[in-house]
PyMOL CGO cylinders between C-alpha atoms (Angstrom):
from pymol import cmd
from pymol.cgo import CYLINDER

trace = [
    CYLINDER, 0.14, 65.56, -5.22, 0.14, 65.98, -1.44, 0.3, 1, 1, 1, 1, 1, 1,
    CYLINDER, 0.14, 65.98, -1.44, -1.84, 62.77, -1.02, 0.3, 1, 1, 1, 1, 1, 1,
    CYLINDER, -1.84, 62.77, -1.02, 0.73, 60.80, -3.00, 0.3, 1, 1, 1, 1, 1, 1,
    CYLINDER, 0.73, 60.80, -3.00, 3.60, 61.99, -0.77, 0.3, 1, 1, 1, 1, 1, 1,
    CYLINDER, 3.60, 61.99, -0.77, 1.62, 61.12, 2.34, 0.3, 1, 1, 1, 1, 1, 1,
    CYLINDER, 1.62, 61.12, 2.34, 1.10, 57.58, 1.01, 0.3, 1, 1, 1, 1, 1, 1,
    CYLINDER, 1.10, 57.58, 1.01, 4.80, 57.21, 0.27, 0.3, 1, 1, 1, 1, 1, 1,
    CYLINDER, 4.80, 57.21, 0.27, 5.80, 58.44, 3.75, 0.3, 1, 1, 1, 1, 1, 1,
    CYLINDER, 5.80, 58.44, 3.75, 3.31, 56.12, 5.47, 0.3, 1, 1, 1, 1, 1, 1,
    CYLINDER, 3.31, 56.12, 5.47, 4.54, 53.19, 3.35, 0.3, 1, 1, 1, 1, 1, 1,
    CYLINDER, 4.54, 53.19, 3.35, 8.18, 53.94, 4.24, 0.3, 1, 1, 1, 1, 1, 1,
    CYLINDER, 8.18, 53.94, 4.24, 7.29, 54.18, 7.95, 0.3, 1, 1, 1, 1, 1, 1,
    CYLINDER, 7.29, 54.18, 7.95, 5.41, 50.83, 7.82, 0.3, 1, 1, 1, 1, 1, 1,
    CYLINDER, 5.41, 50.83, 7.82, 8.30, 49.11, 6.03, 0.3, 1, 1, 1, 1, 1, 1,
    CYLINDER, 8.30, 49.11, 6.03, 10.68, 50.59, 8.59, 0.3, 1, 1, 1, 1, 1, 1,
    CYLINDER, 10.68, 50.59, 8.59, 8.58, 49.33, 11.52, 0.3, 1, 1, 1, 1, 1, 1,
    CYLINDER, 8.58, 49.33, 11.52, 8.36, 45.84, 10.01, 0.3, 1, 1, 1, 1, 1, 1,
    CYLINDER, 8.36, 45.84, 10.01, 12.09, 45.75, 9.29, 0.3, 1, 1, 1, 1, 1, 1,
    CYLINDER, 12.09, 45.75, 9.29, 12.95, 46.99, 12.77, 0.3, 1, 1, 1, 1, 1, 1,
    CYLINDER, 12.95, 46.99, 12.77, 10.68, 44.44, 14.46, 0.3, 1, 1, 1, 1, 1, 1,
    CYLINDER, 10.68, 44.44, 14.46, 12.22, 41.60, 12.42, 0.3, 1, 1, 1, 1, 1, 1,
    CYLINDER, 12.22, 41.60, 12.42, 15.72, 42.88, 13.22, 0.3, 1, 1, 1, 1, 1, 1,
    CYLINDER, 15.72, 42.88, 13.22, 14.99, 43.13, 16.96, 0.3, 1, 1, 1, 1, 1, 1,
    CYLINDER, 14.99, 43.13, 16.96, 13.15, 39.80, 17.19, 0.3, 1, 1, 1, 1, 1, 1,
    CYLINDER, 13.15, 39.80, 17.19, 14.10, 37.41, 14.34, 0.3, 1, 1, 1, 1, 1, 1,
    CYLINDER, 14.10, 37.41, 14.34, 11.98, 34.59, 15.87, 0.3, 1, 1, 1, 1, 1, 1,
    CYLINDER, 11.98, 34.59, 15.87, 8.89, 36.35, 14.53, 0.3, 1, 1, 1, 1, 1, 1,
    CYLINDER, 8.89, 36.35, 14.53, 9.37, 34.84, 11.08, 0.3, 1, 1, 1, 1, 1, 1,
    CYLINDER, 9.37, 34.84, 11.08, 11.38, 31.73, 11.99, 0.3, 1, 1, 1, 1, 1, 1,
    CYLINDER, 11.38, 31.73, 11.99, 9.51, 28.43, 11.93, 0.3, 1, 1, 1, 1, 1, 1,
    CYLINDER, 9.51, 28.43, 11.93, 10.37, 26.29, 14.95, 0.3, 1, 1, 1, 1, 1, 1,
    CYLINDER, 10.37, 26.29, 14.95, 11.11, 22.61, 14.57, 0.3, 1, 1, 1, 1, 1, 1,
    CYLINDER, 11.11, 22.61, 14.57, 9.16, 19.94, 16.46, 0.3, 1, 1, 1, 1, 1, 1,
    CYLINDER, 9.16, 19.94, 16.46, 12.11, 19.39, 18.80, 0.3, 1, 1, 1, 1, 1, 1,
    CYLINDER, 12.11, 19.39, 18.80, 12.19, 23.08, 19.73, 0.3, 1, 1, 1, 1, 1, 1,
    CYLINDER, 12.19, 23.08, 19.73, 8.45, 23.21, 20.33, 0.3, 1, 1, 1, 1, 1, 1,
    CYLINDER, 8.45, 23.21, 20.33, 8.38, 20.13, 22.59, 0.3, 1, 1, 1, 1, 1, 1,
    CYLINDER, 8.38, 20.13, 22.59, 11.66, 20.92, 24.35, 0.3, 1, 1, 1, 1, 1, 1,
    CYLINDER, 11.66, 20.92, 24.35, 10.08, 22.88, 27.19, 0.3, 1, 1, 1, 1, 1, 1,
    CYLINDER, 10.08, 22.88, 27.19, 7.18, 20.49, 27.73, 0.3, 1, 1, 1, 1, 1, 1,
    CYLINDER, 7.18, 20.49, 27.73, 7.26, 18.35, 30.87, 0.3, 1, 1, 1, 1, 1, 1,
    CYLINDER, 7.26, 18.35, 30.87, 7.74, 14.62, 30.33, 0.3, 1, 1, 1, 1, 1, 1,
    CYLINDER, 7.74, 14.62, 30.33, 4.59, 12.69, 29.52, 0.3, 1, 1, 1, 1, 1, 1,
    CYLINDER, 4.59, 12.69, 29.52, 5.62, 9.78, 31.73, 0.3, 1, 1, 1, 1, 1, 1,
    CYLINDER, 5.62, 9.78, 31.73, 8.17, 9.40, 34.46, 0.3, 1, 1, 1, 1, 1, 1,
    CYLINDER, 8.17, 9.40, 34.46, 8.77, 6.30, 36.50, 0.3, 1, 1, 1, 1, 1, 1,
    CYLINDER, 8.77, 6.30, 36.50, 10.03, 2.75, 36.34, 0.3, 1, 1, 1, 1, 1, 1,
    CYLINDER, 10.03, 2.75, 36.34, 9.15, 0.16, 33.68, 0.3, 1, 1, 1, 1, 1, 1,
    CYLINDER, 9.15, 0.16, 33.68, 9.77, -3.47, 34.65, 0.3, 1, 1, 1, 1, 1, 1,
    CYLINDER, 9.77, -3.47, 34.65, 10.51, -5.95, 31.85, 0.3, 1, 1, 1, 1, 1, 1,
    CYLINDER, 10.51, -5.95, 31.85, 10.54, -9.66, 32.60, 0.3, 1, 1, 1, 1, 1, 1,
    CYLINDER, 10.54, -9.66, 32.60, 12.57, -11.87, 30.28, 0.3, 1, 1, 1, 1, 1, 1,
    CYLINDER, 12.57, -11.87, 30.28, 11.10, -15.35, 30.78, 0.3, 1, 1, 1, 1, 1, 1,
    CYLINDER, 11.10, -15.35, 30.78, 13.52, -18.19, 30.15, 0.3, 1, 1, 1, 1, 1, 1,
    CYLINDER, 13.52, -18.19, 30.15, 13.10, -21.92, 30.54, 0.3, 1, 1, 1, 1, 1, 1,
    CYLINDER, 13.10, -21.92, 30.54, 15.76, -22.07, 33.25, 0.3, 1, 1, 1, 1, 1, 1,
    CYLINDER, 15.76, -22.07, 33.25, 17.57, -19.67, 35.51, 0.3, 1, 1, 1, 1, 1, 1,
    CYLINDER, 17.57, -19.67, 35.51, 20.54, -18.13, 33.70, 0.3, 1, 1, 1, 1, 1, 1,
    CYLINDER, 20.54, -18.13, 33.70, 22.57, -15.25, 35.11, 0.3, 1, 1, 1, 1, 1, 1,
    CYLINDER, 22.57, -15.25, 35.11, 22.27, -13.15, 31.95, 0.3, 1, 1, 1, 1, 1, 1,
    CYLINDER, 22.27, -13.15, 31.95, 21.16, -14.64, 28.68, 0.3, 1, 1, 1, 1, 1, 1,
    CYLINDER, 21.16, -14.64, 28.68, 21.85, -12.99, 25.33, 0.3, 1, 1, 1, 1, 1, 1,
    CYLINDER, 21.85, -12.99, 25.33, 18.20, -11.91, 25.15, 0.3, 1, 1, 1, 1, 1, 1,
    CYLINDER, 18.20, -11.91, 25.15, 18.49, -10.19, 28.50, 0.3, 1, 1, 1, 1, 1, 1,
    CYLINDER, 18.49, -10.19, 28.50, 21.70, -8.45, 27.44, 0.3, 1, 1, 1, 1, 1, 1,
    CYLINDER, 21.70, -8.45, 27.44, 20.00, -7.26, 24.27, 0.3, 1, 1, 1, 1, 1, 1,
    CYLINDER, 20.00, -7.26, 24.27, 17.05, -5.92, 26.29, 0.3, 1, 1, 1, 1, 1, 1,
    CYLINDER, 17.05, -5.92, 26.29, 19.47, -4.16, 28.67, 0.3, 1, 1, 1, 1, 1, 1,
    CYLINDER, 19.47, -4.16, 28.67, 21.15, -2.43, 25.72, 0.3, 1, 1, 1, 1, 1, 1,
    CYLINDER, 21.15, -2.43, 25.72, 17.81, -1.31, 24.31, 0.3, 1, 1, 1, 1, 1, 1,
    CYLINDER, 17.81, -1.31, 24.31, 16.73, -0.12, 27.77, 0.3, 1, 1, 1, 1, 1, 1,
    CYLINDER, 16.73, -0.12, 27.77, 19.93, 1.88, 28.18, 0.3, 1, 1, 1, 1, 1, 1,
    CYLINDER, 19.93, 1.88, 28.18, 19.37, 3.60, 24.83, 0.3, 1, 1, 1, 1, 1, 1,
    CYLINDER, 19.37, 3.60, 24.83, 15.71, 4.29, 25.71, 0.3, 1, 1, 1, 1, 1, 1,
    CYLINDER, 15.71, 4.29, 25.71, 16.69, 5.77, 29.09, 0.3, 1, 1, 1, 1, 1, 1,
    CYLINDER, 16.69, 5.77, 29.09, 19.15, 8.12, 27.40, 0.3, 1, 1, 1, 1, 1, 1,
    CYLINDER, 19.15, 8.12, 27.40, 16.36, 9.47, 25.19, 0.3, 1, 1, 1, 1, 1, 1,
    CYLINDER, 16.36, 9.47, 25.19, 13.84, 9.77, 28.04, 0.3, 1, 1, 1, 1, 1, 1,
    CYLINDER, 13.84, 9.77, 28.04, 15.68, 10.88, 31.19, 0.3, 1, 1, 1, 1, 1, 1,
    CYLINDER, 15.68, 10.88, 31.19, 12.70, 10.51, 33.54, 0.3, 1, 1, 1, 1, 1, 1,
    CYLINDER, 12.70, 10.51, 33.54, 12.05, 6.86, 32.63, 0.3, 1, 1, 1, 1, 1, 1,
    CYLINDER, 12.05, 6.86, 32.63, 13.98, 3.98, 34.20, 0.3, 1, 1, 1, 1, 1, 1,
    CYLINDER, 13.98, 3.98, 34.20, 13.81, 0.42, 32.89, 0.3, 1, 1, 1, 1, 1, 1,
    CYLINDER, 13.81, 0.42, 32.89, 14.51, -2.69, 34.94, 0.3, 1, 1, 1, 1, 1, 1,
    CYLINDER, 14.51, -2.69, 34.94, 15.14, -5.90, 33.00, 0.3, 1, 1, 1, 1, 1, 1,
    CYLINDER, 15.14, -5.90, 33.00, 14.84, -9.12, 34.99, 0.3, 1, 1, 1, 1, 1, 1,
    CYLINDER, 14.84, -9.12, 34.99, 15.51, -12.64, 33.79, 0.3, 1, 1, 1, 1, 1, 1,
    CYLINDER, 15.51, -12.64, 33.79, 12.91, -14.96, 35.43, 0.3, 1, 1, 1, 1, 1, 1,
    CYLINDER, 12.91, -14.96, 35.43, 11.66, -18.51, 35.09, 0.3, 1, 1, 1, 1, 1, 1,
    CYLINDER, 11.66, -18.51, 35.09, 8.12, -19.42, 34.12, 0.3, 1, 1, 1, 1, 1, 1,
    CYLINDER, 8.12, -19.42, 34.12, 7.39, -20.34, 37.75, 0.3, 1, 1, 1, 1, 1, 1,
    CYLINDER, 7.39, -20.34, 37.75, 8.55, -16.90, 38.92, 0.3, 1, 1, 1, 1, 1, 1,
    CYLINDER, 8.55, -16.90, 38.92, 6.36, -15.32, 36.29, 0.3, 1, 1, 1, 1, 1, 1,
    CYLINDER, 6.36, -15.32, 36.29, 3.29, -17.31, 37.37, 0.3, 1, 1, 1, 1, 1, 1,
    CYLINDER, 3.29, -17.31, 37.37, 3.91, -16.38, 41.01, 0.3, 1, 1, 1, 1, 1, 1,
    CYLINDER, 3.91, -16.38, 41.01, 4.34, -12.67, 40.21, 0.3, 1, 1, 1, 1, 1, 1,
    CYLINDER, 4.34, -12.67, 40.21, 1.35, -12.61, 37.90, 0.3, 1, 1, 1, 1, 1, 1,
    CYLINDER, 1.35, -12.61, 37.90, -0.85, -14.30, 40.49, 0.3, 1, 1, 1, 1, 1, 1,
    CYLINDER, -0.85, -14.30, 40.49, 0.33, -11.83, 43.14, 0.3, 1, 1, 1, 1, 1, 1,
    CYLINDER, 0.33, -11.83, 43.14, -0.45, -8.94, 40.77, 0.3, 1, 1, 1, 1, 1, 1,
    CYLINDER, -0.45, -8.94, 40.77, -3.99, -10.27, 40.13, 0.3, 1, 1, 1, 1, 1, 1,
    CYLINDER, -3.99, -10.27, 40.13, -4.67, -10.39, 43.87, 0.3, 1, 1, 1, 1, 1, 1,
    CYLINDER, -4.67, -10.39, 43.87, -3.60, -6.79, 44.42, 0.3, 1, 1, 1, 1, 1, 1,
]
cmd.load_cgo(trace, "trace")
């Protein structure tokens, strides 16, 4: 009979400890979402991304360039350490820049 009471007391103490630990720290049993897990991680990439919109002739801002600027703006809002530069260039400018890049 004494053994049975000891088991009941130990069980009540264990349940009390578990309940108290959950009450004091509810994150023990809460599953974190992917956004919460990755929130404190440093950015994978930070820097500038250059995008060249090649057009057949020099236009101040074509509709394609405006579309790319809108997409870049949305991307930059999601990734604060990344900056995107969109430049409208001719095929000759592209060839010159590409050749310069190959030499470096």
